[in-house]
ChimeraX commands (.cxc) that place a marker at each C-alpha (Angstrom):
marker #1 position 124.46,126.64,116.72 radius 0.5
marker #1 position 121.28,125.85,114.87 radius 0.5
marker #1 position 119.27,125.67,118.08 radius 0.5
marker #1 position 120.41,129.15,119.08 radius 0.5
marker #1 position 119.31,130.58,115.74 radius 0.5
marker #1 position 115.99,128.87,116.11 radius 0.5
marker #1 position 115.32,130.35,119.61 radius 0.5
marker #1 position 116.25,133.92,118.41 radius 0.5
marker #1 position 114.04,133.57,115.37 radius 0.5
marker #1 position 111.15,132.34,117.39 radius 0.5
marker #1 position 111.63,135.22,119.82 radius 0.5
marker #1 position 111.63,137.79,116.99 radius 0.5
marker #1 position 108.60,136.21,115.34 radius 0.5
marker #1 position 106.74,136.23,118.61 radius 0.5
marker #1 position 107.64,139.78,119.40 radius 0.5
marker #1 position 106.43,140.81,116.00 radius 0.5
marker #1 position 103.25,138.97,116.29 radius 0.5
marker #1 position 102.73,140.39,119.80 radius 0.5
marker #1 position 102.99,143.95,118.33 radius 0.5
marker #1 position 100.74,143.19,115.43 radius 0.5
marker #1 position 97.93,141.39,117.52 radius 0.5
marker #1 position 96.17,144.59,118.57 radius 0.5
marker #1 position 95.98,145.90,115.21 radius 0.5
marker #1 position 94.82,142.59,113.60 radius 0.5
marker #1 position 92.17,142.39,116.45 radius 0.5
marker #1 position 91.05,146.00,115.60 radius 0.5
marker #1 position 90.80,145.32,111.95 radius 0.5
marker #1 position 88.71,142.22,112.59 radius 0.5
marker #1 position 86.38,144.05,114.79 radius 0.5
marker #1 position 86.16,147.05,112.32 radius 0.5
marker #1 position 85.29,144.84,109.35 radius 0.5
marker #1 position 82.67,142.86,111.35 radius 0.5
marker #1 position 81.04,146.04,112.55 radius 0.5
marker #1 position 81.08,147.22,108.89 radius 0.5
marker #1 position 79.53,144.00,107.61 radius 0.5
marker #1 position 76.77,144.23,110.26 radius 0.5
marker #1 position 76.03,147.87,109.39 radius 0.5
marker #1 position 76.02,147.12,105.72 radius 0.5
marker #1 position 73.46,144.27,106.20 radius 0.5
marker #1 position 71.31,146.48,108.49 radius 0.5
marker #1 position 71.26,149.29,105.96 radius 0.5
marker #1 position 70.06,147.15,103.16 radius 0.5
marker #1 position 66.60,147.22,104.84 radius 0.5
marker #1 position 66.45,151.05,105.11 radius 0.5
marker #1 position 65.40,153.02,102.03 radius 0.5
marker #1 position 66.72,156.57,101.41 radius 0.5
marker #1 position 63.14,158.06,101.82 radius 0.5
marker #1 position 62.82,156.40,105.23 radius 0.5
marker #1 position 66.31,157.66,106.34 radius 0.5
marker #1 position 65.52,161.29,105.41 radius 0.5
marker #1 position 62.02,161.09,107.07 radius 0.5
marker #1 position 63.47,159.82,110.35 radius 0.5
marker #1 position 66.31,162.36,110.22 radius 0.5
marker #1 position 63.88,165.29,109.52 radius 0.5
marker #1 position 61.61,164.32,112.34 radius 0.5
marker #1 position 64.27,164.28,115.08 radius 0.5
marker #1 position 63.44,166.81,117.71 radius 0.5
marker #1 position 65.93,169.69,117.97 radius 0.5
marker #1 position 66.55,169.06,121.69 radius 0.5
marker #1 position 67.62,165.53,120.96 radius 0.5
marker #1 position 70.20,166.82,118.46 radius 0.5
marker #1 position 71.32,169.41,121.07 radius 0.5
marker #1 position 71.92,166.52,123.59 radius 0.5
marker #1 position 73.79,164.51,120.88 radius 0.5
marker #1 position 76.03,167.45,119.96 radius 0.5
marker #1 position 76.75,168.22,123.68 radius 0.5
marker #1 position 77.63,164.62,124.39 radius 0.5
marker #1 position 79.94,164.57,121.33 radius 0.5
marker #1 position 81.63,167.86,122.34 radius 0.5
marker #1 position 82.03,166.71,126.08 radius 0.5
marker #1 position 83.53,163.40,125.01 radius 0.5
marker #1 position 85.96,165.02,122.75 radius 0.5
marker #1 position 86.96,167.40,125.43 radius 0.5
marker #1 position 87.53,164.66,127.84 radius 0.5
marker #1 position 89.80,162.76,125.37 radius 0.5
marker #1 position 91.64,165.82,124.18 radius 0.5
marker #1 position 94.59,165.29,126.58 radius 0.5
marker #1 position 95.05,161.71,125.83 radius 0.5
marker #1 position 95.90,162.11,122.14 radius 0.5
marker #1 position 99.43,163.17,121.06 radius 0.5
marker #1 position 99.40,166.25,118.88 radius 0.5
marker #1 position 99.60,165.70,115.10 radius 0.5
marker #1 position 102.07,168.50,114.70 radius 0.5
marker #1 position 103.75,171.15,116.87 radius 0.5
marker #1 position 102.44,174.71,116.76 radius 0.5
marker #1 position 105.07,177.32,115.79 radius 0.5
marker link #1:1,2 radius 0.2
marker link #1:2,3 radius 0.2
marker link #1:3,4 radius 0.2
marker link #1:4,5 radius 0.2
marker link #1:5,6 radius 0.2
marker link #1:6,7 radius 0.2
marker link #1:7,8 radius 0.2
marker link #1:8,9 radius 0.2
marker link #1:9,10 radius 0.2
marker link #1:10,11 radius 0.2
marker link #1:11,12 radius 0.2
marker link #1:12,13 radius 0.2
marker link #1:13,14 radius 0.2
marker link #1:14,15 radius 0.2
marker link #1:15,16 radius 0.2
marker link #1:16,17 radius 0.2
marker link #1:17,18 radius 0.2
marker link #1:18,19 radius 0.2
marker link #1:19,20 radius 0.2
marker link #1:20,21 radius 0.2
marker link #1:21,22 radius 0.2
marker link #1:22,23 radius 0.2
marker link #1:23,24 radius 0.2
marker link #1:24,25 radius 0.2
marker link #1:25,26 radius 0.2
marker link #1:26,27 radius 0.2
marker link #1:27,28 radius 0.2
marker link #1:28,29 radius 0.2
marker link #1:29,30 radius 0.2
marker link #1:30,31 radius 0.2
marker link #1:31,32 radius 0.2
marker link #1:32,33 radius 0.2
marker link #1:33,34 radius 0.2
marker link #1:34,35 radius 0.2
marker link #1:35,36 radius 0.2
marker link #1:36,37 radius 0.2
marker link #1:37,38 radius 0.2
marker link #1:38,39 radius 0.2
marker link #1:39,40 radius 0.2
marker link #1:40,41 radius 0.2
marker link #1:41,42 radius 0.2
marker link #1:42,43 radius 0.2
marker link #1:43,44 radius 0.2
marker link #1:44,45 radius 0.2
marker link #1:45,46 radius 0.2
marker link #1:46,47 radius 0.2
marker link #1:47,48 radius 0.2
marker link #1:48,49 radius 0.2
marker link #1:49,50 radius 0.2
marker link #1:50,51 radius 0.2
marker link #1:51,52 radius 0.2
marker link #1:52,53 radius 0.2
marker link #1:53,54 radius 0.2
marker link #1:54,55 radius 0.2
marker link #1:55,56 radius 0.2
marker link #1:56,57 radius 0.2
marker link #1:57,58 radius 0.2
marker link #1:58,59 radius 0.2
marker link #1:59,60 radius 0.2
marker link #1:60,61 radius 0.2
marker link #1:61,62 radius 0.2
marker link #1:62,63 radius 0.2
marker link #1:63,64 radius 0.2
marker link #1:64,65 radius 0.2
marker link #1:65,66 radius 0.2
marker link #1:66,67 radius 0.2
marker link #1:67,68 radius 0.2
marker link #1:68,69 radius 0.2
marker link #1:69,70 radius 0.2
marker link #1:70,71 radius 0.2
marker link #1:71,72 radius 0.2
marker link #1:72,73 radius 0.2
marker link #1:73,74 radius 0.2
marker link #1:74,75 radius 0.2
marker link #1:75,76 radius 0.2
marker link #1:76,77 radius 0.2
marker link #1:77,78 radius 0.2
marker link #1:78,79 radius 0.2
marker link #1:79,80 radius 0.2
marker link #1:80,81 radius 0.2
marker link #1:81,82 radius 0.2
marker link #1:82,83 radius 0.2
marker link #1:83,84 radius 0.2
marker link #1:84,85 radius 0.2
marker link #1:85,86 radius 0.2
view
């Protein structure tokens, strides 16, 4: 009887770990990217950031906005709605 319980407990733990694995991997990737971004931003001053932002050509901003909107439109159907409309 003890062996049967051990097998079922191992199955339950394995199933739970299998469900948690994608979330754990995502968190590791997120926090790694956050650490890299933070270390890169330590070398940038506010004045440099504002200067680079203000000298960006308007057509480049337009391309960036268009790319963002087209990507959002492409993925609109893949996300479930947050709430139903009345």
